[in-house]
TORVEXSE-880870 format. One record per atom (N, C-alpha, C): residue number from 1; chain; x, z, y. Coordinates in steps of 0.1 Angstrom, whole numbers. Example, Ala and Ser with C-alpha at 12.3 -4.5 7.8 and 13.67 -1.06 7.14 Angstrom:
// TORVEXSE-880870
<pt seq="1" mol="A" east="132" up="78" north="-57"/>
<pt seq="1" mol="A" east="123" up="78" north="-45"/>
<pt seq="1" mol="A" east="132" up="78" north="-33"/>
<pt seq="2" mol="A" east="128" up="71" north="-22"/>
<pt seq="2" mol="A" east="137" up="71" north="-11"/>
<pt seq="2" mol="A" east="129" up="79" north="0"/>
//
This chain:
// TORVEXSE-880870
<pt seq="1" mol="A" east="700" up="1278" north="748"/>
<pt seq="1" mol="A" east="702" up="1264" north="758"/>
<pt seq="1" mol="A" east="717" up="1266" north="764"/>
<pt seq="2" mol="A" east="716" up="1276" north="772"/>
<pt seq="2" mol="A" east="733" up="1278" north="773"/>
<pt seq="2" mol="A" east="744" up="1275" north="764"/>
<pt seq="3" mol="A" east="740" up="1280" north="751"/>
<pt seq="3" mol="A" east="751" up="1281" north="743"/>
<pt seq="3" mol="A" east="754" up="1265" north="738"/>
<pt seq="4" mol="A" east="748" up="1255" north="737"/>
<pt seq="4" mol="A" east="748" up="1246" north="736"/>
<pt seq="4" mol="A" east="749" up="1236" north="749"/>
<pt seq="5" mol="A" east="754" up="1241" north="758"/>
<pt seq="5" mol="A" east="760" up="1232" north="768"/>
<pt seq="5" mol="A" east="773" up="1238" north="768"/>
<pt seq="6" mol="A" east="769" up="1257" north="763"/>
<pt seq="6" mol="A" east="791" up="1259" north="765"/>
<pt seq="6" mol="A" east="795" up="1249" north="754"/>
<pt seq="7" mol="A" east="790" up="1246" north="739"/>
<pt seq="7" mol="A" east="795" up="1241" north="730"/>
<pt seq="7" mol="A" east="797" up="1228" north="731"/>
<pt seq="8" mol="A" east="790" up="1222" north="740"/>
<pt seq="8" mol="A" east="794" up="1208" north="744"/>
<pt seq="8" mol="A" east="806" up="1208" north="754"/>
<pt seq="9" mol="A" east="809" up="1217" north="762"/>
<pt seq="9" mol="A" east="819" up="1215" north="772"/>
<pt seq="9" mol="A" east="828" up="1221" north="769"/>
<pt seq="10" mol="A" east="826" up="1227" north="758"/>
<pt seq="10" mol="A" east="844" up="1229" north="753"/>
<pt seq="10" mol="A" east="845" up="1222" north="743"/>
<pt seq="11" mol="A" east="837" up="1211" north="734"/>
<pt seq="11" mol="A" east="843" up="1201" north="727"/>
<pt seq="11" mol="A" east="850" up="1188" north="738"/>
<pt seq="12" mol="A" east="841" up="1188" north="747"/>
<pt seq="12" mol="A" east="848" up="1178" north="757"/>
<pt seq="12" mol="A" east="859" up="1179" north="763"/>
<pt seq="13" mol="A" east="861" up="1195" north="768"/>
<pt seq="13" mol="A" east="877" up="1200" north="774"/>
<pt seq="13" mol="A" east="882" up="1195" north="762"/>
<pt seq="14" mol="A" east="885" up="1194" north="746"/>
<pt seq="14" mol="A" east="887" up="1194" north="732"/>
<pt seq="14" mol="A" east="895" up="1182" north="734"/>
<pt seq="15" mol="A" east="882" up="1173" north="740"/>
<pt seq="15" mol="A" east="887" up="1158" north="736"/>
<pt seq="15" mol="A" east="893" up="1152" north="748"/>
<pt seq="16" mol="A" east="891" up="1159" north="760"/>
<pt seq="16" mol="A" east="900" up="1157" north="770"/>
<pt seq="16" mol="A" east="921" up="1162" north="768"/>
<pt seq="17" mol="A" east="922" up="1174" north="762"/>
<pt seq="17" mol="A" east="934" up="1182" north="761"/>
<pt seq="17" mol="A" east="937" up="1167" north="750"/>
<pt seq="18" mol="A" east="929" up="1166" north="740"/>
<pt seq="18" mol="A" east="941" up="1159" north="728"/>
<pt seq="18" mol="A" east="942" up="1148" north="733"/>
<pt seq="19" mol="A" east="934" up="1139" north="742"/>
<pt seq="19" mol="A" east="933" up="1125" north="746"/>
<pt seq="19" mol="A" east="951" up="1125" north="758"/>
<pt seq="20" mol="A" east="953" up="1139" north="762"/>
<pt seq="20" mol="A" east="965" up="1137" north="774"/>
<pt seq="20" mol="A" east="974" up="1139" north="764"/>
<pt seq="21" mol="A" east="975" up="1152" north="755"/>
<pt seq="21" mol="A" east="988" up="1150" north="746"/>
<pt seq="21" mol="A" east="989" up="1140" north="738"/>
<pt seq="22" mol="A" east="980" up="1129" north="736"/>
<pt seq="22" mol="A" east="981" up="1121" north="725"/>
<pt seq="22" mol="A" east="988" up="1106" north="737"/>
<pt seq="23" mol="A" east="987" up="1106" north="749"/>
<pt seq="23" mol="A" east="989" up="1102" north="762"/>
<pt seq="23" mol="A" east="1006" up="1104" north="758"/>
<pt seq="24" mol="A" east="1007" up="1116" north="760"/>
<pt seq="24" mol="A" east="1019" up="1118" north="765"/>
<pt seq="24" mol="A" east="1031" up="1118" north="755"/>
<pt seq="25" mol="A" east="1024" up="1124" north="741"/>
<pt seq="25" mol="A" east="1031" up="1114" north="727"/>
<pt seq="25" mol="A" east="1040" up="1102" north="728"/>
<pt seq="26" mol="A" east="1026" up="1093" north="734"/>
<pt seq="26" mol="A" east="1027" up="1077" north="735"/>
<pt seq="26" mol="A" east="1041" up="1073" north="746"/>
<pt seq="27" mol="A" east="1038" up="1079" north="758"/>
<pt seq="27" mol="A" east="1053" up="1075" north="765"/>
<pt seq="27" mol="A" east="1062" up="1086" north="763"/>
<pt seq="28" mol="A" east="1063" up="1097" north="755"/>
<pt seq="28" mol="A" east="1077" up="1101" north="748"/>
<pt seq="28" mol="A" east="1087" up="1088" north="733"/>
<pt seq="29" mol="A" east="1076" up="1087" north="728"/>
<pt seq="29" mol="A" east="1078" up="1080" north="716"/>
<pt seq="29" mol="A" east="1084" up="1063" north="730"/>
<pt seq="30" mol="A" east="1078" up="1059" north="734"/>
<pt seq="30" mol="A" east="1084" up="1049" north="740"/>
<pt seq="30" mol="A" east="1095" up="1047" north="751"/>
<pt seq="31" mol="A" east="1099" up="1064" north="756"/>
<pt seq="31" mol="A" east="1112" up="1061" north="761"/>
<pt seq="31" mol="A" east="1119" up="1063" north="751"/>
<pt seq="32" mol="A" east="1119" up="1069" north="744"/>
<pt seq="32" mol="A" east="1128" up="1071" north="726"/>
<pt seq="32" mol="A" east="1133" up="1060" north="721"/>
<pt seq="33" mol="A" east="1123" up="1047" north="722"/>
<pt seq="33" mol="A" east="1124" up="1036" north="718"/>
<pt seq="33" mol="A" east="1137" up="1025" north="726"/>
<pt seq="34" mol="A" east="1126" up="1027" north="735"/>
<pt seq="34" mol="A" east="1135" up="1027" north="752"/>
<pt seq="34" mol="A" east="1152" up="1027" north="746"/>
<pt seq="35" mol="A" east="1155" up="1036" north="744"/>
<pt seq="35" mol="A" east="1171" up="1038" north="748"/>
<pt seq="35" mol="A" east="1174" up="1038" north="736"/>
<pt seq="36" mol="A" east="1167" up="1035" north="726"/>
<pt seq="36" mol="A" east="1175" up="1037" north="709"/>
<pt seq="36" mol="A" east="1177" up="1018" north="708"/>
<pt seq="37" mol="A" east="1169" up="1011" north="718"/>
<pt seq="37" mol="A" east="1170" up="998" north="713"/>
<pt seq="37" mol="A" east="1186" up="991" north="723"/>
<pt seq="38" mol="A" east="1191" up="984" north="714"/>
<pt seq="38" mol="A" east="1201" up="977" north="719"/>
<pt seq="38" mol="A" east="1202" up="970" north="735"/>
<pt seq="39" mol="A" east="1206" up="976" north="745"/>
<pt seq="39" mol="A" east="1210" up="968" north="757"/>
<pt seq="39" mol="A" east="1215" up="952" north="760"/>
<pt seq="40" mol="A" east="1215" up="950" north="773"/>
<pt seq="40" mol="A" east="1223" up="935" north="771"/>
<pt seq="40" mol="A" east="1232" up="935" north="773"/>
<pt seq="41" mol="A" east="1241" up="952" north="776"/>
<pt seq="41" mol="A" east="1254" up="951" north="778"/>
<pt seq="41" mol="A" east="1256" up="956" north="763"/>
<pt seq="42" mol="A" east="1249" up="964" north="757"/>
<pt seq="42" mol="A" east="1256" up="965" north="746"/>
<pt seq="42" mol="A" east="1257" up="951" north="738"/>
<pt seq="43" mol="A" east="1246" up="945" north="740"/>
<pt seq="43" mol="A" east="1251" up="929" north="730"/>
<pt seq="43" mol="A" east="1256" up="923" north="740"/>
<pt seq="44" mol="A" east="1260" up="922" north="747"/>
<pt seq="44" mol="A" east="1277" up="913" north="757"/>
<pt seq="44" mol="A" east="1289" up="919" north="748"/>
<pt seq="45" mol="A" east="1291" up="930" north="748"/>
<pt seq="45" mol="A" east="1303" up="939" north="746"/>
<pt seq="45" mol="A" east="1302" up="932" north="730"/>
<pt seq="46" mol="A" east="1291" up="935" north="719"/>
<pt seq="46" mol="A" east="1294" up="932" north="706"/>
<pt seq="46" mol="A" east="1298" up="916" north="706"/>
<pt seq="47" mol="A" east="1292" up="905" north="715"/>
<pt seq="47" mol="A" east="1293" up="890" north="712"/>
<pt seq="47" mol="A" east="1309" up="892" north="718"/>
<pt seq="48" mol="A" east="1317" up="898" north="729"/>
<pt seq="48" mol="A" east="1329" up="899" north="732"/>
<pt seq="48" mol="A" east="1337" up="903" north="719"/>
<pt seq="49" mol="A" east="1331" up="916" north="715"/>
<pt seq="49" mol="A" east="1340" up="921" north="700"/>
<pt seq="49" mol="A" east="1343" up="912" north="694"/>
<pt seq="50" mol="A" east="1329" up="902" north="689"/>
<pt seq="50" mol="A" east="1333" up="894" north="678"/>
<pt seq="50" mol="A" east="1341" up="883" north="683"/>
<pt seq="51" mol="A" east="1341" up="876" north="695"/>
<pt seq="51" mol="A" east="1346" up="864" north="700"/>
<pt seq="51" mol="A" east="1366" up="871" north="701"/>
<pt seq="52" mol="A" east="1365" up="882" north="702"/>
<pt seq="52" mol="A" east="1381" up="885" north="702"/>
<pt seq="52" mol="A" east="1387" up="886" north="690"/>
<pt seq="53" mol="A" east="1380" up="889" north="681"/>
<pt seq="53" mol="A" east="1384" up="899" north="665"/>
<pt seq="53" mol="A" east="1389" up="878" north="661"/>
<pt seq="54" mol="A" east="1379" up="871" north="662"/>
<pt seq="54" mol="A" east="1377" up="857" north="661"/>
<pt seq="54" mol="A" east="1392" up="852" north="664"/>
<pt seq="55" mol="A" east="1393" up="849" north="681"/>
<pt seq="55" mol="A" east="1407" up="848" north="684"/>
<pt seq="55" mol="A" east="1414" up="857" north="679"/>
<pt seq="56" mol="A" east="1419" up="860" north="674"/>
<pt seq="56" mol="A" east="1431" up="873" north="670"/>
<pt seq="56" mol="A" east="1431" up="867" north="653"/>
<pt seq="57" mol="A" east="1422" up="861" north="647"/>
<pt seq="57" mol="A" east="1427" up="853" north="633"/>
<pt seq="57" mol="A" east="1432" up="842" north="635"/>
<pt seq="58" mol="A" east="1427" up="835" north="650"/>
<pt seq="58" mol="A" east="1434" up="821" north="648"/>
<pt seq="58" mol="A" east="1445" up="816" north="646"/>
//
């Protein structure tokens, strides 16, 4: 009987560890994606660079 209880506890602990690890991986991926995405400043600088290039050609 105690072997069954021990196995059940081991499975529960394993599932809890997998869930927390999965949560950490998701948070790290979200941080990485947020850093890779262009910010408003990048977009504004791109628009400014494009408009200044257009002014030089005119």
